[in-house]
Each structure stands twice: as C-alpha cells, then as structure tokens.
SETORVO-819419 format. One record per residue (C-alpha): chain; residue number from 0; x, y, z. Coordinates in pm, 1 decimal, m for minus. Example, Ala and Ser with C-alpha at 12.3 -4.5 7.8 and 13.67 -1.06 7.14 Angstrom:
// SETORVO-819419
> rotor, vexdo, c1, c2, c3
> A, 0, 1230.0, m450.0, 780.0 .
> A, 1, 1367.0, m106.0, 714.0 .
This chain:
// SETORVO-819419
> rotor, vexdo, c1, c2, c3
> A, 0, m6936.2, 292.6, m1561.5 .
> A, 1, m6995.6, 409.0, m1211.8 .
> A, 2, m6980.8, 782.8, m1160.6 .
> A, 3, m6858.8, 1102.2, m1314.6 .
> A, 4, m6588.3, 1343.6, m1221.2 .
> A, 5, m6462.3, 1685.0, m1297.8 .
> A, 6, m6138.0, 1858.4, m1230.0 .
> A, 7, m6129.7, 2216.9, m1340.2 .
> A, 8, m6501.8, 2245.1, m1401.5 .
> A, 9, m6779.0, 2244.5, m1142.4 .
> A, 10, m6815.1, 1889.6, m1023.1 .
> A, 11, m6589.2, 1647.2, m842.7 .
> A, 12, m6219.4, 1699.3, m800.1 .
> A, 13, m5983.5, 1448.6, m952.4 .
> A, 14, m5942.2, 1142.8, m735.8 .
> A, 15, m5606.3, 1132.3, m569.3 .
> A, 16, m5532.6, 1501.6, m532.3 .
> A, 17, m5492.5, 1727.9, m232.5 .
> A, 18, m5451.4, 2103.4, m236.7 .
> A, 19, m5084.5, 2179.8, m308.5 .
> A, 20, m4903.8, 2103.2, 13.4 .
> A, 21, m4543.4, 2036.1, m73.6 .
> A, 22, m4224.6, 2154.6, 88.8 .
> A, 23, m4021.0, 2427.7, m72.6 .
> A, 24, m3721.5, 2318.3, m273.6 .
> A, 25, m3546.8, 2658.3, m289.9 .
> A, 26, m3606.8, 2672.8, m666.5 .
> A, 27, m3448.2, 2337.4, m734.4 .
> A, 28, m3127.4, 2384.2, m532.7 .
> A, 29, m3210.3, 2227.9, m199.1 .
> A, 30, m3487.5, 2120.2, 32.5 .
> A, 31, m3505.8, 2117.9, 408.3 .
> A, 32, m3299.2, 1845.5, 566.7 .
> A, 33, m3468.1, 1595.6, 796.3 .
> A, 34, m3353.3, 1768.9, 1112.8 .
> A, 35, m3532.2, 2090.4, 1019.7 .
> A, 36, m3877.0, 1939.3, 1081.0 .
> A, 37, m4031.7, 1901.5, 1420.3 .
> A, 38, m4032.9, 1551.2, 1559.0 .
> A, 39, m4406.5, 1565.9, 1628.5 .
> A, 40, m4473.1, 1585.8, 1254.6 .
> A, 41, m4348.8, 1229.6, 1217.2 .
> A, 42, m4555.8, 1114.7, 1511.5 .
> A, 43, m4885.8, 1281.3, 1435.0 .
> A, 44, m4910.4, 1557.8, 1181.7 .
> A, 45, m4820.3, 1362.5, 868.1 .
> A, 46, m5135.9, 1158.3, 829.0 .
> A, 47, m5139.2, 885.2, 568.3 .
> A, 48, m5414.5, 884.8, 307.3 .
> A, 49, m5712.9, 669.4, 397.4 .
> A, 50, m5618.4, 304.8, 376.2 .
> A, 51, m5277.5, 370.8, 223.2 .
> A, 52, m5153.8, 39.1, 354.0 .
> A, 53, m5402.6, m131.1, 122.9 .
> A, 54, m5443.8, 116.6, m157.7 .
> A, 55, m5440.0, 484.2, m246.3 .
> A, 56, m5725.0, 722.7, m188.4 .
> A, 57, m5602.3, 1075.8, m134.2 .
> A, 58, m5900.6, 1286.1, m50.3 .
> A, 59, m5956.4, 1649.3, 22.1 .
> A, 60, m6139.7, 1566.5, 340.9 .
> A, 61, m6008.3, 1766.8, 633.1 .
> A, 62, m5937.1, 1457.7, 844.2 .
> A, 63, m5709.3, 1318.8, 571.6 .
> A, 64, m5528.8, 1639.9, 485.7 .
> A, 65, m5152.0, 1635.1, 480.5 .
> A, 66, m5062.8, 1885.7, 749.1 .
> A, 67, m4713.1, 2020.7, 689.6 .
> A, 68, m4557.9, 2296.9, 893.1 .
> A, 69, m4302.8, 2507.8, 709.4 .
> A, 70, m4001.4, 2587.3, 922.2 .
> A, 71, m3692.8, 2793.2, 860.5 .
> A, 72, m3389.3, 2587.5, 762.4 .
> A, 73, m3141.9, 2509.7, 1036.5 .
> A, 74, m2865.2, 2765.8, 1043.4 .
> A, 75, m2784.8, 3038.9, 795.3 .
> A, 76, m2623.3, 2904.3, 482.8 .
> A, 77, m2528.3, 3101.3, 178.2 .
> A, 78, m2579.9, 2905.9, m143.0 .
> A, 79, m2302.0, 2953.7, m397.4 .
> A, 80, m2269.9, 2838.2, m754.4 .
> A, 81, m2155.8, 2483.1, m827.6 .
> A, 82, m2347.1, 2360.8, m524.5 .
> A, 83, m2108.7, 2476.0, m253.7 .
> A, 84, m2164.4, 2691.2, 52.1 .
> A, 85, m1945.9, 2898.0, 274.4 .
> A, 86, m1758.1, 2713.6, 545.0 .
> A, 87, m1911.1, 2730.6, 888.7 .
> A, 88, m1963.3, 2534.7, 1207.3 .
> A, 89, m2197.9, 2293.2, 1023.6 .
> A, 90, m1995.2, 2271.3, 704.9 .
> A, 91, m2002.1, 1894.3, 677.8 .
> A, 92, m2356.3, 1813.3, 783.9 .
> A, 93, m2683.0, 1701.4, 629.9 .
> A, 94, m2834.3, 1495.7, 355.1 .
> A, 95, m2938.3, 1814.3, 178.4 .
> A, 96, m2571.7, 1918.4, 164.3 .
> A, 97, m2478.3, 1585.8, 6.6 .
> A, 98, m2744.5, 1641.9, m255.7 .
> A, 99, m2614.8, 1992.4, m320.8 .
> A, 100, m2250.3, 1893.3, m342.9 .
> A, 101, m2272.9, 1575.9, m548.3 .
> A, 102, m2547.0, 1669.6, m791.9 .
> A, 103, m2669.7, 1311.2, m800.8 .
> A, 104, m3032.0, 1413.0, m778.1 .
> A, 105, m2980.6, 1653.0, m1067.6 .
> A, 106, m2862.6, 1361.6, m1280.2 .
> A, 107, m3165.2, 1154.4, m1182.8 .
> A, 108, m3398.1, 1443.6, m1257.7 .
> A, 109, m3245.7, 1519.9, m1596.4 .
> A, 110, m3273.8, 1156.2, m1693.0 .
> A, 111, m3648.4, 1169.2, m1636.1 .
> A, 112, m3651.6, 1389.0, m1942.1 .
> A, 113, m3389.7, 1233.6, m2169.7 .
> A, 114, m3460.2, 870.3, m2086.4 .
> A, 115, m3093.1, 775.1, m2053.1 .
> A, 116, m2922.2, 545.9, m1805.2 .
> A, 117, m2812.4, 641.9, m1457.7 .
> A, 118, m2597.3, 515.4, m1176.1 .
> A, 119, m2689.2, 409.4, m825.2 .
> A, 120, m2629.3, 621.1, m519.2 .
> A, 121, m2935.3, 848.9, m527.0 .
> A, 122, m3101.2, 882.6, m188.0 .
> A, 123, m3467.3, 893.4, m90.7 .
> A, 124, m3449.0, 1265.1, m11.8 .
> A, 125, m3278.2, 1348.7, m339.4 .
> A, 126, m3536.5, 1159.2, m541.6 .
> A, 127, m3822.7, 1329.8, m356.6 .
> A, 128, m3673.9, 1675.5, m410.9 .
> A, 129, m3603.3, 1650.1, m780.1 .
> A, 130, m3912.2, 1449.0, m872.1 .
> A, 131, m4124.5, 1705.8, m691.5 .
> A, 132, m3979.7, 1974.9, m918.3 .
> A, 133, m4035.9, 1760.0, m1226.4 .
> A, 134, m4400.0, 1681.7, m1144.9 .
> A, 135, m4467.2, 2041.3, m1047.5 .
> A, 136, m4347.2, 2163.0, m1385.1 .
> A, 137, m4574.4, 1909.7, m1551.0 .
> A, 138, m4877.1, 2062.4, m1378.1 .
> A, 139, m4937.4, 1774.7, m1135.9 .
> A, 140, m5115.0, 1886.0, m819.9 .
> A, 141, m4948.1, 1817.5, m485.1 .
> A, 142, m4627.4, 1694.9, m651.3 .
> A, 143, m4445.2, 1625.8, m325.1 .
> A, 144, m4724.3, 1405.2, m197.4 .
> A, 145, m4747.5, 1227.5, m532.1 .
> A, 146, m4379.5, 1131.8, m542.5 .
> A, 147, m4387.2, 1022.7, m179.8 .
> A, 148, m4674.3, 786.3, m255.0 .
> A, 149, m4501.9, 649.9, m564.7 .
> A, 150, m4174.6, 604.9, m378.4 .
> A, 151, m4348.3, 430.5, m88.2 .
> A, 152, m4512.7, 200.7, m341.6 .
> A, 153, m4180.3, 113.3, m508.8 .
> A, 154, m3997.4, 61.7, m179.0 .
> A, 155, m4292.6, m127.2, m27.6 .
> A, 156, m4297.3, 75.9, 289.0 .
> A, 157, m4547.3, 308.6, 460.5 .
> A, 158, m4514.3, 665.4, 337.3 .
> A, 159, m4426.6, 793.2, 685.0 .
> A, 160, m4124.7, 564.8, 697.2 .
> A, 161, m3971.1, 763.9, 412.6 .
> A, 162, m3900.3, 1041.6, 662.6 .
> A, 163, m3688.0, 801.7, 863.9 .
> A, 164, m3505.8, 683.4, 549.6 .
> A, 165, m3397.8, 1006.4, 379.7 .
> A, 166, m3037.0, 890.0, 343.4 .
> A, 167, m3124.9, 541.3, 215.1 .
> A, 168, m2981.0, 486.6, m133.0 .
> A, 169, m3204.1, 333.1, m397.0 .
> A, 170, m3089.7, 32.3, m592.3 .
> A, 171, m3060.8, 43.5, m969.1 .
> A, 172, m3376.5, m168.0, m1003.1 .
> A, 173, m3571.8, 61.1, m769.0 .
> A, 174, m3457.1, 369.3, m957.1 .
> A, 175, m3553.8, 218.3, m1291.6 .
> A, 176, m3902.0, 133.3, m1167.3 .
> A, 177, m3952.2, 470.8, m1002.1 .
> A, 178, m3824.2, 669.9, m1297.0 .
> A, 179, m4078.8, 507.6, m1527.6 .
> A, 180, m4363.1, 573.1, m1282.8 .
> A, 181, m4262.4, 937.5, m1239.0 .
> A, 182, m4248.3, 988.3, m1614.9 .
> A, 183, m4594.8, 838.9, m1651.6 .
> A, 184, m4728.8, 1055.4, m1370.1 .
> A, 185, m4572.9, 1355.7, m1542.5 .
> A, 186, m4779.1, 1259.4, m1846.8 .
> A, 187, m5081.2, 1293.5, m1615.2 .
> A, 188, m5160.4, 925.0, m1582.4 .
> A, 189, m5357.0, 889.2, m1255.3 .
> A, 190, m5167.8, 783.1, m946.9 .
> A, 191, m5423.3, 506.9, m885.5 .
> A, 192, m5347.8, 351.9, m1224.4 .
> A, 193, m4976.4, 356.1, m1148.5 .
> A, 194, m5008.0, 178.3, m814.5 .
> A, 195, m5300.6, m30.8, m938.5 .
> A, 196, m5543.4, 17.2, m650.8 .
> A, 197, m5751.0, 267.9, m459.7 .
> A, 198, m5882.9, 249.4, m105.3 .
> A, 199, m6261.3, 263.5, m75.9 .
> A, 200, m6371.3, 267.1, 286.9 .
> A, 201, m6045.5, 88.3, 364.2 .
> A, 202, m6107.7, m186.9, 108.4 .
> A, 203, m5844.5, m226.4, m161.0 .
> A, 204, m6009.6, m191.9, m501.6 .
> A, 205, m5818.8, m267.6, m821.0 .
> A, 206, m5862.1, m1.9, m1090.5 .
> A, 207, m5746.5, 45.2, m1448.1 .
> A, 208, m5858.4, 227.5, m1760.5 .
> A, 209, m6166.8, 7.3, m1790.1 .
> A, 210, m6328.3, 154.0, m1478.7 .
> A, 211, m6394.2, 488.7, m1320.2 .
> A, 212, m6168.0, 560.4, m1022.2 .
> A, 213, m6385.6, 574.9, m707.6 .
> A, 214, m6404.2, 919.4, m549.0 .
> A, 215, m6459.7, 1015.4, m183.9 .
> A, 216, m6812.5, 1133.1, m267.2 .
> A, 217, m6905.6, 779.0, m360.8 .
> A, 218, m6795.0, 660.8, m17.3 .
> A, 219, m7075.1, 883.3, 116.6 .
> A, 220, m7318.9, 710.1, m120.3 .
> A, 221, m7215.3, 365.7, 4.8 .
> A, 222, m7236.4, 480.7, 366.1 .
> A, 223, m7590.7, 612.7, 325.9 .
> A, 224, m7689.4, 281.6, 167.1 .
> A, 225, m7563.5, 58.8, 444.9 .
> A, 226, m7704.8, 287.5, 713.9 .
> A, 227, m8048.6, 255.0, 555.8 .
> A, 228, m8012.3, m121.3, 513.6 .
> A, 229, m7915.0, m163.9, 877.2 .
> A, 230, m8207.4, 49.1, 994.3 .
> A, 231, m8467.5, m93.3, 754.6 .
> A, 232, m8525.4, m409.4, 951.1 .
> A, 233, m8540.1, m611.8, 628.7 .
> A, 234, m8404.2, m957.9, 705.0 .
> A, 235, m8237.5, m1025.7, 368.3 .
> A, 236, m8258.5, m711.1, 157.3 .
> A, 237, m8221.7, m723.1, m220.1 .
> A, 238, m7986.6, m453.3, m350.3 .
> A, 239, m7921.3, m341.1, m708.8 .
> A, 240, m7613.7, m141.2, m812.7 .
> A, 241, m7668.1, 17.9, m1154.6 .
> A, 242, m7340.1, 107.1, m1325.9 .
> A, 243, m7118.0, m82.6, m1084.7 .
> A, 244, m6784.0, m1.2, m1254.0 .
> A, 245, m6507.6, m134.6, m1029.8 .
> A, 246, m6770.6, m287.1, m801.4 .
> A, 247, m6666.5, m69.1, m508.7 .
> A, 248, m7018.6, 13.6, m385.2 .
> A, 249, m7156.4, m338.4, m420.6 .
> A, 250, m6849.9, m486.2, m249.7 .
> A, 251, m6864.8, m239.5, 39.0 .
> A, 252, m7234.4, m318.5, 90.6 .
> A, 253, m7172.1, m692.3, 75.7 .
> A, 254, m6902.3, m661.6, 339.8 .
> A, 255, m7096.6, m424.1, 565.3 .
> A, 256, m7434.3, m600.2, 527.1 .
> A, 257, m7370.5, m977.0, 523.1 .
> A, 258, m7740.5, m1061.0, 484.1 .
> A, 259, m7786.0, m848.9, 171.0 .
> A, 260, m7838.1, m1011.0, m170.1 .
> A, 261, m7670.4, m799.9, m436.4 .
> A, 262, m7697.4, m760.1, m811.3 .
> A, 263, m7451.6, m538.3, m998.9 .
> A, 264, m7500.3, m422.5, m1358.6 .
> A, 265, m7265.0, m251.1, m1600.2 .
> A, 266, m7275.2, m195.4, m1973.4 .
> A, 267, m6902.5, m271.9, m2003.6 .
> A, 268, m6792.3, m634.6, m1993.6 .
> A, 269, m6436.3, m516.2, m1929.5 .
> A, 270, m6552.5, m322.1, m1624.0 .
> A, 271, m6741.3, m627.1, m1498.3 .
> A, 272, m6420.4, m827.5, m1526.3 .
> A, 273, m6254.4, m583.6, m1288.3 .
> A, 274, m6556.0, m584.3, m1056.5 .
> A, 275, m6568.1, m964.6, m1041.8 .
> A, 276, m6196.8, m978.4, m960.6 .
> A, 277, m6242.4, m721.7, m683.9 .
> A, 278, m6536.2, m913.0, m538.4 .
> A, 279, m6335.2, m1235.0, m537.9 .
> A, 280, m6045.0, m1049.7, m377.8 .
> A, 281, m6269.2, m958.7, m83.8 .
> A, 282, m6441.6, m1294.5, m57.9 .
> A, 283, m6787.3, m1179.4, m170.2 .
> A, 284, m6784.9, m1301.9, m529.8 .
> A, 285, m7052.1, m1562.1, m453.7 .
> A, 286, m7283.6, m1301.8, m299.8 .
> A, 287, m7295.1, m1057.6, m591.8 .
> A, 288, m7462.6, m1142.4, m921.1 .
> A, 289, m7292.3, m949.8, m1202.4 .
> A, 290, m7488.3, m874.7, m1520.8 .
> A, 291, m7380.3, m704.8, m1840.5 .
> A, 292, m7627.7, m469.1, m2001.0 .
> A, 293, m7761.5, m116.1, m2033.5 .
> A, 294, m7919.2, m1.2, m1706.4 .
> A, 295, m8208.0, m234.8, m1615.7 .
> A, 296, m8212.1, m432.0, m1942.4 .
> A, 297, m8061.4, m758.2, m1801.0 .
> A, 298, m8332.2, m789.5, m1534.2 .
> A, 299, m8638.7, m1010.3, m1562.2 .
> A, 300, m8975.4, m839.0, m1546.0 .
> A, 301, m9119.2, m841.3, m1197.5 .
> A, 302, m8780.3, m840.0, m1023.0 .
> A, 303, m8792.6, m612.7, m717.8 .
> A, 304, m8520.2, m459.5, m502.3 .
> A, 305, m8538.5, m302.7, m158.6 .
> A, 306, m8257.2, m65.6, m250.1 .
> A, 307, m8143.6, 62.1, m588.5 .
> A, 308, m7814.9, 253.1, m588.1 .
> A, 309, m7632.4, 423.7, m872.1 .
> A, 310, m7339.8, 654.7, m929.6 .
> A, 311, m7438.0, 761.4, m1282.4 .
> A, 312, m7248.6, 969.0, m1538.9 .
> A, 313, m7343.4, 1331.9, m1475.1 .
> A, 314, m7093.9, 1557.5, m1652.6 .
> A, 315, m7243.4, 1773.1, m1930.6 .
> A, 316, m7095.1, 1662.8, m2262.2 .
> A, 317, m6941.6, 1997.7, m2350.6 .
> A, 318, m6754.2, 2014.8, m2019.2 .
> A, 319, m6565.2, 1689.0, m2065.7 .
> A, 320, m6298.9, 1847.9, m2286.0 .
> A, 321, m6218.8, 2091.4, m2004.0 .
> A, 322, m6165.1, 1827.4, m1737.9 .
> A, 323, m5822.1, 1763.7, m1593.7 .
> A, 324, m5616.2, 1522.8, m1809.3 .
> A, 325, m5627.9, 1253.4, m1540.1 .
> A, 326, m6006.3, 1242.4, m1580.1 .
> A, 327, m6057.2, 1335.8, m1943.4 .
> A, 328, m5793.6, 1101.8, m2085.5 .
> A, 329, m5806.0, 805.0, m1847.8 .
> A, 330, m6154.5, 759.4, m1700.1 .
> A, 331, m6396.1, 582.4, m1936.9 .
> A, 332, m6594.4, 842.7, m2128.5 .
> A, 333, m6913.4, 646.0, m2075.4 .
> A, 334, m6866.9, 692.8, m1700.5 .
> A, 335, m6844.9, 1070.0, m1741.9 .
> A, 336, m7086.0, 1177.6, m2013.7 .
> A, 337, m7429.0, 1264.3, m1875.1 .
> A, 338, m7558.4, 1418.7, m2194.9 .
> A, 339, m7619.1, 1780.1, m2287.2 .
> A, 340, m7710.2, 1892.8, m1934.6 .
> A, 341, m7553.4, 1606.4, m1739.6 .
> A, 342, m7895.6, 1475.6, m1636.9 .
> A, 343, m7959.8, 1225.9, m1916.4 .
> A, 344, m7895.3, 907.1, m1719.7 .
> A, 345, m8061.2, 1052.0, m1410.2 .
> A, 346, m8381.2, 1091.5, m1612.0 .
> A, 347, m8358.4, 725.7, m1715.3 .
> A, 348, m8317.2, 615.8, m1355.9 .
> A, 349, m8621.5, 815.2, m1245.4 .
> A, 350, m8840.8, 647.3, m1507.7 .
> A, 351, m8700.1, 294.9, m1532.9 .
> A, 352, m8626.1, 226.0, m1164.2 .
> A, 353, m8996.5, 255.4, m1081.3 .
> A, 354, m9060.0, m92.4, m1225.5 .
> A, 355, m8795.0, m255.0, m1005.4 .
> A, 356, m8830.4, m93.2, m664.1 .
> A, 357, m9001.3, m294.9, m392.4 .
> A, 358, m9278.9, m139.2, m181.0 .
> A, 359, m9113.6, 75.6, 85.1 .
> A, 360, m8781.6, 55.8, m95.1 .
> A, 361, m8537.0, 339.0, m157.2 .
> A, 362, m8337.9, 468.6, m449.8 .
> A, 363, m8009.2, 647.4, m379.3 .
> A, 364, m7796.8, 814.5, m645.1 .
> A, 365, m7498.4, 1045.1, m660.8 .
> A, 366, m7549.5, 1377.6, m837.9 .
> A, 367, m7323.9, 1660.3, m953.1 .
> A, 368, m7282.5, 2007.6, m812.0 .
> A, 369, m7579.6, 2227.8, m898.7 .
> A, 370, m7799.0, 1930.7, m993.5 .
> A, 371, m7998.3, 1891.3, m670.4 .
> A, 372, m8299.1, 2101.5, m767.6 .
> A, 373, m8322.4, 1976.1, m1128.7 .
> A, 374, m8295.0, 1618.1, m1000.3 .
> A, 375, m8569.2, 1680.7, m744.3 .
> A, 376, m8793.9, 1800.2, m1022.8 .
> A, 377, m8713.2, 1501.7, m1243.5 .
> A, 378, m8789.6, 1246.6, m973.2 .
> A, 379, m9096.9, 1430.0, m853.8 .
> A, 380, m9241.9, 1434.0, m1205.3 .
> A, 381, m9175.4, 1058.5, m1234.7 .
> A, 382, m9373.5, 975.0, m923.0 .
> A, 383, m9100.1, 971.4, m660.2 .
> A, 384, m9087.5, 1147.3, m325.9 .
> A, 385, m8740.3, 1288.9, m266.5 .
> A, 386, m8686.1, 1236.6, 105.2 .
> A, 387, m8345.3, 1396.6, 134.5 .
> A, 388, m8037.1, 1521.8, m45.9 .
> A, 389, m7727.0, 1448.9, 160.1 .
> A, 390, m7442.6, 1700.8, 172.0 .
> A, 391, m7084.9, 1591.2, 108.2 .
> A, 392, m6773.5, 1703.1, 295.4 .
> A, 393, m6734.0, 2000.9, 62.8 .
> A, 394, m7081.6, 2129.6, 144.2 .
> A, 395, m7231.7, 2024.2, m191.9 .
> A, 396, m7566.6, 1844.0, m222.4 .
> A, 397, m7448.1, 1503.0, m338.6 .
> A, 398, m7668.1, 1202.3, m253.3 .
> A, 399, m8034.8, 1202.6, m352.4 .
> A, 400, m8262.3, 965.9, m155.7 .
> A, 401, m8608.7, 887.7, m296.4 .
> A, 402, m8900.7, 648.7, m253.5 .
> A, 403, m9210.0, 586.9, m455.6 .
> A, 404, m9509.1, 807.8, m375.9 .
C-alpha cells in the first residue's frame, strides 16, 4: 500500500505524465514529416524516460524532460479538401503527404472509436499522429509521448528508433495489439499498467492494480535511505519497510546495500504477491522477509531496526474523488487514503515505530505537500527529533527524517 498520489489536487502528480509536449498535428490533417526536425534532436534532445529499456517511469524531473523544438514545416504547402495539395516542386514527397492522400491513418483512428476491423498498411508516423489526436481528446496528458511509449512497447524497440522508422508499416497483429492499448489508455488506464512495469532507479518493477505505482518522489526516499545506511557504519543493518506495496523501496535498498537485512510489511496479500515476484526478479527474494499485516502488527515484541522507512497513504479522504482518473480509479484506495487530514497513518507511525527503532536508528517517511510542519509537530509530540525534511525536485518538502530523542 506504499504511498499516495494526487493529480489535480495538491500532492503528487500522476506517475507517467510530463507537461504537454507533443508536436502539432495541424488540427488532425497532418503532422511534420521526419525531415522537418533537426538531426540533433535524434542524437541528443529526445531523451528517453528513465530506464525505458527496462520499464516506464516518465517523470517531470528536468533531466528527463522531453525536449522538442517546434520548427516550421518544410516548404509552403496549401492544404485542400480531400487531402490534396497544390502541385509544386515537392509534390510527390514525404510520409506526411502519404498520410494526407491515402487517409489510412484516418481509418485507423476512426476504428479506435467504433471497434471495427481494419487493413494493414498504416505507418508508424500515421499511427502516432492520429492516436495523439485521439488521446488528446480523451484528456490524456502528453498524448504524443504516451502513444510513442505504447508503440515502442508493441514494436519492442527503443522509443528513439521510432523516429528512424516513420515509414515502417505495422502488421495486422501489431495494429490489433496497439489499438486495444490505445483504447484502454483513452479510458485513462495508467500507461504503467498497460506496459506492465515501471522503472524505479533503473530497476524494472512489475505493477498492476494491486499495488500503488511508484512515483519519482519515492525514488528520493529510497536514495536518502541508502545514503544513510552507507554512512552509518553499521555492519549489517536491519531495515523495515512499512507498506511495501510493489516492493520497490525494499528491493532498491537490497540491491544498493548488500549487507542490509530487510523486512517488508503490507496489509494486502495481493500486493505482497507482486512484491515477492519483483524481489525474485531482481535476485533478492532470499534477502527480504515479507510479512502480511497492518503496520507493525506482524512483528515480534522486542524486534529492533536500524532504519524504518515508509511511504504511507497521505491524501485527505475528501480529495480522493478529485484525483485524476489514473490515480482515483486504478491505484488501490488503501494506498491513497490518509484519513480526514491525510495525516492518519503518519500519526500511527510516530507512535508505533518508537517500539521498533534501534538506538541511534532513523525513521524516514514520505509526506504530502503542505504536511511538513504538521508532521514535525506530530513526531515531536511523540518523542522524536526531526533532523531534516528533504526537498524534492519540485521544491516541495517531501522526506521527513527523524530519530528518537
């Protein structure tokens, strides 16, 4: 049940979205042909999402931003009805012209809506253009980027290679698979559920509706944990992950800190099934003890940990209905709902973790926007000294670090 997210409210952005950075499609009639983009964009400016080769994690971090330069189309072309243009010196050139003249992409696009059959012969560029329009009308953020990632997934190629394959025709099987994925994305099913994985610090993590999709903010939480473990000097530190969800934090710590002994708890047996599979996938299944239960309930009295980490639910209950559909309808509610003020589980951690923290140990948790000062007060009243609140890439106080007074 790890974490909580928000889209249109005041907390985290939906995982897998960038600010809208898609190319113009001239209101559905044509998009820029390949030759209208500078060569350097293929070589440097189009940066893949973090770890795209092993999963999808589109962040809004500046170093992962899709950087697209808009350029004027090559030549002056007057668009006429029926998809034809005036004759000129470049009258027979370009993939975009083929799309305009044949209308194949229009057929593919219309069939996204009516669910009928379709013929082969649709190119990569045509699919990108028309699916971008479709997803945009459905309210999906960054529709161009979304279809590129889906298409790269279906074709089993790096996203950048699509730009070198604009005139490649899709097979009937590829079109059938892609059409279904685009329709599901148009229904606001998260991209990560469609491709099945997300990249967390470069590690491929399987996700589905049983677990919360890891966000970039939680990468900061994991990073702060392993930095402290490496600097602590503890030979074989004991680490507890409360609300492990997909297991992403525990797995990252196991891989980064080979000497650490980890325990991961979640209230959902289904989530633990995903976490166990992810741990086995990365070869650390024998180093993480998974327990099912509510918070600290599975632990024996007297058990102590050098580090307790948690990404708790922290969305106020009344705000959940206003979240983006990708979050509200697909992330487990138990991973979102932090009670009336969003601080319910944080209060539990402040009280209950005291019985399980080793002398000199640390507790690190993720918090929501605007919760830093209330959380400081909660932990201070429970006998903790809040050492620091780390700032995320968006400038929000995000990771609270505390030790016992």
